[in-house]
C-alpha positions in Angstrom: -16.0 -82.7 -30.3 -14.3 -79.4 -30.5 -14.3 -76.9 -27.5 -17.6 -75.3 -28.5 -18.8 -72.1 -26.8 -21.2 -72.4 -25.2 -20.5 -75.9 -23.9 -23.6 -77.5 -25.4 -22.1 -81.0 -25.4 -21.0 -82.4 -22.1 -18.1 -84.9 -21.6 -20.4 -88.0 -21.4 -22.4 -87.2 -24.5 -19.0 -86.3 -26.2 -18.0 -90.0 -26.1 -21.3 -91.2 -27.5 -21.3 -88.7 -30.3 -17.6 -89.7 -31.1 -18.7 -93.3 -31.5 -21.3 -92.4 -34.1 -18.9 -90.1 -35.9 -16.3 -92.8 -36.0 -18.8 -95.3 -37.4 -19.9 -92.7 -40.1 -16.3 -91.9 -40.9 -15.5 -95.6 -41.4 -18.7 -96.1 -43.6 -17.7 -93.1 -45.8 -14.2 -94.4 -46.2 -15.4 -97.8 -47.3 -18.0 -96.3 -49.7 -15.4 -94.0 -51.2 -13.3 -97.1 -52.0 -10.6 -96.6 -49.4 -10.9 -100.1 -48.3 -9.2 -101.1 -51.6 -5.5 -101.0 -51.8 -5.4 -100.5 -55.5 -7.5 -97.3 -55.2 -5.2 -96.0 -52.5 -1.8 -96.7 -54.2 -3.3 -95.1 -57.4 -2.0 -91.9 -56.0 1.6 -92.9 -56.4 1.1 -94.4 -59.8 -0.9 -91.6 -61.3 -4.1 -93.5 -62.3 -6.4 -92.4 -59.3 -6.0 -89.3 -57.1 -9.1 -89.9 -55.0 -7.0 -89.9 -51.8 -5.5 -86.6 -52.6 -8.9 -85.0 -53.3 -10.5 -86.4 -50.2 -7.8 -85.2 -47.9 -7.6 -81.8 -49.5 -11.3 -81.5 -49.3 -11.4 -82.6 -45.7 -8.5 -80.3 -44.7 -9.9 -77.2 -46.4 -13.5 -77.9 -45.1 -12.2 -78.3 -41.5 -9.9 -75.1 -41.9 -12.7 -72.9 -43.2 -15.1 -74.3 -40.6 -12.7 -73.5 -37.7 -12.2 -70.0 -39.0 -16.0 -69.4 -39.3 -16.7 -70.8 -35.8 -13.8 -68.9 -34.3 -14.9 -65.7 -36.0 -18.3 -65.9 -34.4 -16.9 -67.0 -31.0 -18.6 -70.5 -31.2 -15.2 -72.3 -30.9 -12.5 -71.8 -28.3 -9.5 -71.9 -30.6 -7.0 -71.8 -27.6 -8.3 -75.2 -26.6 -7.7 -76.9 -30.0 -4.8 -79.3 -29.5 -1.9 -78.9 -31.9 0.6 -81.8 -32.2 4.0 -80.6 -31.2 6.6 -80.8 -34.0 9.7 -82.9 -33.5 11.4 -82.3 -36.8 13.7 -85.3 -37.2 11.4 -87.9 -35.9 8.6 -86.4 -38.1 10.8 -86.8 -41.2 11.8 -90.4 -40.4 8.3 -91.3 -39.4 7.0 -89.7 -42.6 9.4 -91.8 -44.7 8.4 -95.0 -42.9 4.7 -94.4 -43.2 5.1 -93.5 -46.9 7.0 -96.5 -47.5 4.5 -98.6 -45.7 1.7 -97.0 -47.7 3.3 -97.8 -51.0 4.1 -101.5 -50.0 1.0 -102.3 -48.1 -1.5 -100.2 -50.0 -3.0 -98.8 -46.7 -2.5 -96.1 -44.1 -3.5 -96.8 -40.5 -7.1 -95.6 -40.8 -7.9 -97.3 -44.1 -6.3 -100.5 -43.0 -8.8 -100.7 -40.1 -11.7 -100.0 -42.5 -10.6 -102.7 -44.9 -9.9 -105.2 -42.1 -13.4 -104.6 -40.7 -15.0 -105.9 -44.0 -12.7 -109.0 -44.1 -9.8 -107.9 -46.2 -6.9 -110.3 -45.3 -4.2 -108.1 -46.6 -5.5 -105.2 -44.4 -5.5 -107.6 -41.3 -1.9 -108.3 -41.9 -1.2 -104.6 -42.3 -3.0 -103.9 -38.9 -0.9 -106.7 -37.3 2.3 -105.1 -38.8 1.2 -101.8 -37.4 0.7 -103.3 -34.0 4.1 -104.9 -34.0 5.6 -101.5 -34.9 3.8 -99.9 -32.1 5.0 -102.5 -29.6 8.6 -102.2 -30.7 8.6 -98.5 -30.4 6.9 -98.6 -27.0 9.4 -101.2 -25.6 12.4 -99.5 -27.1 11.3 -95.9 -26.3 14.1 -95.3 -23.8 16.6 -95.9 -26.7 14.5 -93.8 -29.2 13.6 -90.9 -26.8 16.6 -88.6 -27.5 16.1 -88.9 -31.4 12.3 -88.8 -31.0 12.4 -85.4 -29.2 15.2 -84.0 -31.3 14.5 -80.8 -33.3 11.6 -79.6 -31.1 9.7 -76.8 -32.8 6.8 -76.5 -30.4 3.1 -76.3 -31.4 3.7 -75.0 -34.9 1.0 -73.2 -36.9 2.2 -72.9 -40.5 0.8 -69.4 -41.2 2.7 -68.1 -38.2 5.9 -69.9 -39.3 5.5 -68.3 -42.8 4.8 -64.9 -41.3 1.5 -64.4 -43.0 -2.1 -63.9 -41.8 -4.5 -66.8 -41.1 -6.8 -65.5 -43.8 -4.1 -65.3 -46.5 -2.9 -68.9 -45.7 -6.5 -70.2 -45.8 -7.0 -68.7 -49.2 -3.7 -69.9 -50.6 -4.3 -73.4 -49.4 -7.8 -73.4 -51.0 -6.3 -72.1 -54.2 -3.6 -74.9 -54.1 -6.2 -77.5 -53.5 -8.4 -76.4 -56.4 -5.3 -76.2 -58.7 -4.3 -79.8 -57.5 -7.9 -81.1 -58.3 -7.5 -79.7 -61.9 -3.9 -80.9 -62.3 -4.6 -84.4 -61.0 -7.6 -84.8 -63.3 -5.4 -84.0 -66.3 -2.8 -86.5 -65.2 -5.5 -89.2 -64.6 -6.9 -88.7 -68.1 -3.5 -89.1 -69.7 -2.6 -92.1 -67.7 -5.8 -93.9 -68.0 -6.4 -92.8 -71.7 -9.9 -91.8 -71.1 -11.6 -88.8 -69.3 -12.8 -89.4 -65.8 -16.7 -89.4 -66.0 -17.0 -88.1 -62.4 -15.8 -84.7 -63.5 -18.3 -84.1 -66.3 -19.8 -81.7 -67.3 -16.7 -79.5 -67.1 -18.9 -76.4 -66.5 -20.2 -78.0 -63.2 -16.6 -78.8 -62.1 -15.5 -75.2 -62.9 -18.4 -73.8 -61.1 -17.5 -75.9 -57.9 -14.0 -74.7 -58.3 -15.0 -71.1 -58.3 -17.3 -71.6 -55.3 -14.4 -73.1 -53.4 -12.2 -70.1 -54.2 -15.0 -67.8 -53.0 -15.2 -69.7 -49.7 -11.4 -69.4 -49.4 -11.7 -65.6 -49.9 -14.2 -65.5 -47.0 -11.3 -66.2 -44.6 -10.1 -62.6 -45.2 -13.3 -61.2 -43.8 -13.5 -63.6 -40.8 -10.5 -63.0 -38.6 -10.3 -64.7 -35.3 -12.7 -63.0 -32.9 -10.1 -62.5 -30.3 -7.6 -60.8 -32.7 -10.4 -58.6 -34.1 -11.7 -57.4 -30.7 -8.3 -56.8 -29.3 -7.2 -54.8 -32.3 -10.5 -52.7 -32.0 -9.9 -51.7 -28.5 -6.4 -50.4 -29.4 -8.2 -47.5 -31.2 -8.7 -44.9 -28.5 -11.4 -43.2 -30.5 -13.3 -46.5 -30.8 -13.1 -46.9 -27.0 -14.2 -43.4 -26.3 -17.1 -43.5 -28.6 -18.3 -46.9 -27.3 -21.3 -46.6 -25.0 -21.3 -48.9 -22.0 -22.5 -48.4 -18.4 -20.0 -47.0 -15.9 -19.9 -47.3 -12.1 -18.5 -44.6 -9.9 -16.1 -45.2 -7.1 -18.8 -44.2 -4.6 -21.3 -46.8 -5.9 -18.7 -49.5 -5.9 -17.7 -48.6 -2.4 -21.3 -48.6 -1.2 -21.9 -52.1 -2.8 -18.7 -53.5 -1.2 -19.7 -52.1 2.3 -23.1 -53.5 1.8 -21.7 -56.9 0.9 -23.8 -57.0 -2.3 -24.0 -60.6 -3.4 -25.1 -59.7 -6.9 -21.8 -57.8 -7.4 -18.9 -59.5 -9.2 -15.7 -57.4 -9.7 -13.5 -58.5 -12.6 -10.0 -57.3 -12.0 -8.0 -57.2 -15.2 -4.7 -56.1 -13.7 -1.6 -58.3 -13.7 -1.7 -61.0 -11.1 1.1 -59.5 -9.1 -0.9 -56.3 -8.6 -4.0 -58.3 -7.9 -2.3 -60.2 -5.1 -1.0 -56.9 -3.6 -4.4 -55.3 -3.5 -7.7 -57.0 -4.4 -11.2 -55.8 -3.7 -13.9 -58.0 -2.2 -16.0 -59.9 -4.6 -13.2 -59.8 -7.2 -11.7 -62.3 -9.6 -8.4 -62.0 -11.4 -8.8 -62.0 -15.2 -6.8 -61.0 -18.2 -8.3 -59.8 -21.5 -7.5 -63.1 -23.2 -9.4 -64.9 -20.4 -12.5 -63.3 -21.6 -12.5 -65.4 -24.8 -12.1 -68.8 -23.2 -15.1 -71.1 -22.9 -14.7 -71.3 -19.1 -15.3 -67.5 -18.8 -19.0 -68.2 -19.4 -19.4 -70.1 -16.1 -18.4 -66.9 -14.3 -19.7 -64.1 -16.7 -23.1 -65.6 -17.6 -24.6 -66.0 -14.2 -28.1 -64.5 -14.0 -28.8 -61.5 -11.7 -25.1 -60.7 -11.3 -23.7 -57.2 -11.9 -20.2 -57.3 -13.5 -17.9 -54.3 -13.1 -14.5 -54.4 -14.8 -11.7 -52.8 -12.9 -8.3 -51.8 -14.3 -5.5 -49.5 -13.2 -7.2 -46.7 -15.0 -10.6 -45.9 -16.7 -9.5 -46.7 -20.2 -8.2 -50.2 -19.4 -11.4 -50.9 -17.4 -13.6 -49.8 -20.3 -11.6 -51.9 -22.8 -12.3 -55.0 -20.8 -15.9 -54.1 -20.4 -16.3 -53.5 -24.1 -14.9 -56.9 -25.0 -17.3 -58.6 -22.5 -20.2 -56.6 -23.9 -19.3 -57.5 -27.5 -19.1 -61.2 -26.5 -22.7 -60.9 -25.5 -22.5 -60.9 -21.6 -25.2 -58.9 -19.8 -25.1 -56.4 -16.9 -21.6 -55.3 -17.8 -20.1 -52.0 -16.6 -16.7 -50.5 -15.9 -15.2 -48.6 -12.9 -14.9 -45.0 -14.0 -11.3 -43.8 -13.5 -10.2 -47.3 -12.6 -8.6 -48.3 -9.4 -6.5 -45.1 -9.5 -9.6 -42.9 -9.0 -11.0 -45.5 -6.5 -7.9 -45.1 -4.4 -8.0 -41.3 -4.6 -11.7 -40.9 -3.9 -12.2 -43.7 -1.3 -9.2 -45.5 0.2 -7.0 -42.4 0.4 -9.8 -39.9 0.8 -8.9 -36.5 2.2 -11.6 -34.2 3.3 -12.3 -31.2 1.2 -12.0 -27.8 2.8 -15.0 -26.5 0.7 -18.3 -28.2 1.1 -20.7 -25.8 -0.6 -23.8 -28.1 -1.1 -25.8 -30.8 0.6 -24.7 -33.3 -1.9 -21.0 -32.4 -1.2 -21.6 -32.9 2.5 -23.2 -36.2 2.1 -20.4 -37.4 -0.3 -17.9 -36.2 2.2 -19.6 -38.1 5.0 -19.8 -41.4 3.1 -16.2 -41.2 1.8 -14.9 -40.5 5.2 -16.7 -43.6 6.6 -15.7 -45.7 3.5 -12.0 -44.7 3.7 -12.1 -46.5 7.2 -14.1 -49.6 6.2 -12.8 -50.4 2.7 -9.1 -50.8 3.7 -10.3 -53.3 6.4 -12.3 -55.3 3.8 -9.3 -55.3 1.5 -7.1 -56.6 4.1 -9.5 -59.4 4.9 -9.6 -60.3 1.1 -5.8 -60.1 0.7 -5.2 -63.7 0.7 -8.3 -64.7 -1.2 -6.7 -65.0 -4.7 -9.2 -66.7 -7.1 -7.8 -66.5 -10.7 -10.2 -67.7 -13.5 -9.7 -71.4 -14.2 -8.8 -72.3 -17.7 -9.5 -75.7 -19.3 -6.4 -77.5 -20.5 -6.1 -78.7 -24.0 -7.1 -82.3 -24.4 -4.3 -84.3 -25.8 -5.1 -85.9 -29.1 -4.4 -85.9 -32.8 -4.2 -88.2 -35.8 
């Protein structure tokens, strides 16, 4: 299963669900005729384009689904594994697979489906695949340099093309719909008769229009991380956004009182955090707030979360993101660590104390300026950055 947020499916249940999804996938492939080599190779001879339609439909559905889940913060896109691209081995591997597809009439997945229902040609194909895997594994030291040549990293096509995610999603949907219509025309000409599956034409046209509308929805559903990060770049938006604030005096009081309900989220760079970190603090970055593991820290009941940056604006920006992500009891340190240092750590007594409140504040800050540095020194070597789940290796 994908890295859902919240993590409603544990690792143990994940494997069980994967078994049932695999069974369902194999059943659907067989029912769609993908266990028959004649249907599969029809793509190359022009008389049956079911393979193209199924893969286009699956790809577009998955793409739009990921965009929607990412937009609503239900999927941690940073944990989705992207196969690294090694250009030359990909080209050669694609040629070998394509040639095998044409000759054998199967791809690796469909060959297993056909072999499971007793197709002898598919069993031979699976055996050949196993021999190929064995040869590659045993000869890997010889193939390694070529296999790793032309490394492009974890490529995302829309980034490579320099376009937005939404535009790419719409264009791919448009290409898929166009391919459906074009291949239907080709099939009709090759077979000499109209395909009865695509009648009436009005229904087919209506479904095509619906697909295009769904593709257009990608424009209004940007990745939640990009959307929120762009919003906080607007200073007017930040200034007008209401969220609770915590003063330096209140934070100092809670630190001295060793308030166990307090959780300080420090969003400064790690180097600065190591140099000076407050008690009850964790090192975060703005991007850490979007990962699924952040919920284990930021969704604890009865905790009070105060976001601390170098200044008040950076502190508030982080608190705004946390608030928009749905976390409770969120506030930010007014004036940030700069004001906290001035009012507490490096406090200098005022020469004019004209009210009882000023006298009380002076007394507290004088005491806090002695205690807080001691607490900071004790906490100096306690560096606890937020943990981030690694991407799980995989891919087809």
